[in-house]
C-alpha positions as CSV (number, residue, x, y, z in Angstrom):
1,M,125.6,106.0,112.5
2,R,123.2,107.8,110.4
3,F,123.2,111.8,110.3
4,K,119.8,113.7,109.4
5,D,119.9,114.8,106.0
6,V,118.3,118.2,105.0
7,F,115.2,116.4,103.9
8,S,114.8,116.0,107.8
9,I,115.3,119.0,109.0
10,I,113.5,121.2,106.8
11,G,111.0,119.6,104.9
12,P,110.9,118.1,101.1
13,A,110.1,120.6,98.4
14,M,106.5,120.0,97.9
15,V,103.1,122.0,96.9
16,G,101.5,122.8,99.9
17,P,99.7,123.4,102.1
18,S,101.5,121.7,104.5
19,S,104.2,119.2,105.3
20,S,102.3,117.1,107.3
21,H,99.2,116.4,104.9
22,T,100.1,117.0,101.7
23,A,103.7,115.9,101.3
24,G,104.1,113.7,103.7
25,A,100.7,112.1,102.2
26,A,102.0,111.6,98.9
27,R,105.0,109.9,100.0
28,I,102.5,107.0,101.8
29,G,101.1,106.9,98.7
30,R,104.2,107.1,96.5
31,A,105.8,104.5,99.0
32,A,102.1,102.2,98.6
33,R,102.7,102.7,94.4
34,Q,106.2,100.7,94.6
35,V,104.9,98.3,96.9
36,L,102.4,97.4,95.0
37,G,104.6,97.6,91.7
38,E,101.8,99.2,89.3
39,M,98.7,102.0,89.5
40,P,96.2,100.7,91.0
41,R,92.5,100.0,89.0
42,E,91.0,100.5,92.6
43,A,92.2,102.4,95.7
44,E,90.2,102.8,98.9
45,V,91.5,105.3,100.8
46,I,90.8,105.6,104.8
47,F,91.6,108.6,106.8
48,F,91.4,108.4,110.4
49,G,92.1,111.1,112.9
50,S,93.1,114.6,112.0
51,F,94.0,113.3,108.6
52,A,89.6,112.4,108.8
53,A,88.8,115.7,109.8
54,T,91.2,117.8,107.5
55,Y,91.4,115.5,104.5
56,Q,89.7,118.0,102.3
57,G,91.1,121.5,103.0
58,H,94.3,120.5,103.3
59,G,94.8,118.1,100.3
60,T,95.4,115.1,101.5
61,D,92.8,112.8,99.5
62,R,95.1,115.0,96.5
63,A,98.6,114.1,97.7
64,I,97.2,110.3,98.4
65,I,95.7,109.3,94.7
66,G,98.6,111.7,93.7
67,G,101.7,109.1,95.0
68,L,99.7,106.3,93.8
69,L,100.4,108.0,90.4
70,D,103.9,108.4,91.5
71,F,104.2,111.9,91.7
72,A,106.9,113.2,93.5
73,T,106.1,115.9,96.5
74,D,106.7,118.9,94.1
75,D,104.8,117.7,91.2
76,H,102.4,120.9,89.5
77,R,100.2,117.9,88.9
78,L,99.4,116.9,92.6
79,P,96.1,119.2,92.7
80,D,94.5,117.5,89.7
81,S,95.6,114.3,90.8
82,V,92.0,113.1,91.7
83,E,91.1,113.5,88.1
84,L,93.5,112.8,86.0
85,A,93.3,109.3,88.0
86,A,90.1,109.0,87.0
87,E,90.8,109.5,83.4
88,A,93.6,106.9,84.0
89,G,91.0,104.8,85.2
90,M,90.9,104.3,88.9
91,D,88.5,103.7,90.3
92,I,88.7,105.6,93.9
93,C,86.9,106.0,97.4
94,F,87.6,107.9,100.1
95,R,86.3,106.8,103.7
96,Q,86.8,108.0,107.3
97,G,87.7,105.2,109.9
98,T,87.0,104.9,113.4
99,G,88.6,102.7,116.2
100,L,91.8,102.4,117.1
101,F,95.2,104.1,115.0
102,P,98.9,104.4,116.0
103,H,99.4,108.4,115.3
104,P,96.5,111.2,114.5
105,N,97.9,111.3,110.9
106,T,96.9,107.9,109.9
107,V,95.8,106.5,106.3
108,R,94.5,103.1,105.5
109,L,95.0,101.9,102.0
110,R,93.3,98.8,100.1
111,L,94.8,98.7,96.6
112,V,93.8,96.2,93.7
113,G,96.9,96.5,90.9
114,R,95.3,97.8,87.5
115,D,97.2,94.6,85.5
116,T,97.9,92.0,87.7
117,G,94.9,92.4,90.0
118,I,97.2,91.8,93.3
119,E,95.5,93.3,96.1
120,L,97.6,95.2,98.6
121,T,97.0,96.6,102.3
122,L,99.2,99.6,103.5
123,T,99.3,101.8,106.6
124,G,101.0,105.0,106.8
125,I,101.5,107.6,109.3
126,S,102.4,111.0,108.5
127,I,105.2,112.1,111.6
128,G,105.4,115.8,110.4
129,G,108.1,117.2,108.2
130,G,107.3,115.2,105.5
131,N,108.5,112.0,107.0
132,I,106.5,109.1,106.7
133,E,106.4,105.8,108.5
134,I,104.9,102.6,107.0
135,V,103.3,100.3,109.5
136,D,101.5,97.6,108.3
137,I,101.7,95.9,104.7
138,D,99.2,93.0,104.7
139,G,98.7,92.3,108.2
140,F,102.6,92.4,108.4
141,G,104.0,95.0,111.9
142,V,106.8,96.5,109.8
143,K,108.8,100.1,110.1
144,L,109.4,102.0,106.7
145,T,110.2,105.0,106.5
146,G,111.0,106.0,103.1
147,M,114.3,107.9,103.3
148,Y,116.4,105.4,102.7
149,P,116.4,102.9,99.8
150,T,114.6,99.6,100.7
151,V,113.9,95.9,100.2
152,L,110.5,93.6,101.0
153,I,111.0,90.5,101.0
154,N,107.9,88.1,101.2
155,H,109.0,84.4,102.6
156,M,108.5,81.5,104.4
157,D,109.5,81.2,108.2
158,Y,112.3,78.7,107.5
159,L,115.2,78.0,109.4
160,G,118.3,79.8,107.7
161,V,115.7,82.1,105.3
162,L,117.3,85.4,107.1
163,A,121.6,83.9,107.5
164,S,121.3,83.8,103.3
165,V,119.8,87.1,103.1
166,T,122.1,88.7,105.3
167,D,124.9,87.0,102.8
168,V,124.0,88.1,100.0
169,M,123.9,91.5,101.6
170,R,127.2,91.1,103.0
171,R,129.1,89.3,99.3
172,G,127.3,92.7,97.3
173,Q,128.4,94.7,100.3
174,F,125.1,96.4,101.2
175,N,124.9,97.6,104.3
176,I,122.2,96.9,106.0
177,G,120.5,100.1,108.6
178,H,117.7,98.8,109.9
179,M,115.8,96.0,109.9
180,S,112.1,94.1,110.7
181,L,110.8,90.9,110.6
182,D,106.9,89.7,111.3
183,R,105.2,86.4,110.8
184,K,102.0,85.0,110.3
185,N,103.1,82.0,112.4
186,R,105.5,79.6,113.0
187,S,106.9,78.3,109.7
188,G,104.3,80.4,108.0
189,A,104.3,83.4,106.0
190,A,106.7,86.0,106.7
191,L,108.2,89.6,105.7
192,T,111.4,91.4,106.1
193,V,111.8,94.6,105.6
194,L,115.9,95.8,104.7
195,E,116.4,99.6,104.9
196,L,119.7,100.2,103.1
197,D,122.7,102.9,103.3
198,E,123.2,102.5,99.4
199,P,120.5,101.9,96.2
200,A,119.6,98.3,95.4
201,T,121.0,96.8,92.3
202,A,118.9,95.1,89.8
203,E,121.4,92.3,90.4
204,L,121.2,92.3,94.2
205,L,117.2,91.9,93.6
206,Q,117.9,88.6,91.5
207,E,119.9,87.2,93.9
208,L,117.6,87.5,96.7
209,Q,115.0,86.3,94.6
210,A,116.8,83.3,93.8
211,L,117.0,82.3,97.5
212,T,114.5,79.4,98.9
213,A,111.8,80.0,100.4
214,V,111.9,83.6,99.0
215,K,108.4,84.3,97.5
216,S,109.2,87.6,96.3
217,V,111.1,90.9,96.5
218,R,109.9,94.2,96.4
219,L,112.1,97.9,96.1
220,V,111.1,101.0,97.4
221,D,112.7,103.7,96.7
222,L,111.5,107.1,97.0
223,N,114.7,108.7,96.1
224,G,116.0,107.0,93.5
225,V,115.9,105.5,89.9
226,K,112.6,102.7,89.1
227,Q,113.9,99.6,89.5
228,E,111.6,96.1,88.6
229,Q,110.2,94.3,90.8
230,K,111.0,90.6,91.2
231,G,108.4,87.8,92.2
232,K,108.1,84.5,91.5
233,E,104.6,83.7,91.6
234,S,103.8,86.9,89.6
235,T,105.8,89.7,88.2
236,P,104.2,93.5,88.1
């Protein structure tokens, strides 16, 4: 059984004014930065619902960009993040979205990597108290909370891939707290998201990357040390 930690009860140390609109937004941006594996050179930020109505007054725009710069929720540079990003060469566009969205505090990010040109689309929601859920990555439905070290595995939907993944976890003594998987079509591209109870190691990522049908392995760890992202096609 997983127990709630102090962060989930009282919220994070943060630059205000709002745990939902500021701290949560910063964590969504930082998660997106880690999924991308590098700072974006282009960032289109589309706000929905309450985010769209209040993002300027609550500093949600600056929080998102601060996260894309890899700033934590209590980083004193958050209020100046838009200017700092522009100085670093990030091209930023803010828009208000329309249509259906999964939660009143929803943001969709469309990013292009600065060095690799890799494109990423990610949708996140801020559910209160600085807590978040990433619900979509490049069209794959996922559940990623950022509360635990999380491994993202892009692979083909072939028989035995998940069994191989879980065997790697077993041999390395890594416990899976939550797993989600989505695929484009049968035998097509798939994304598996594993939330772990302990930090992932470089050796674990390398062993997963070596599996047949695995295209790339990425790590999101908002509470831990940055680790190199592994990919067969490109290494950010």
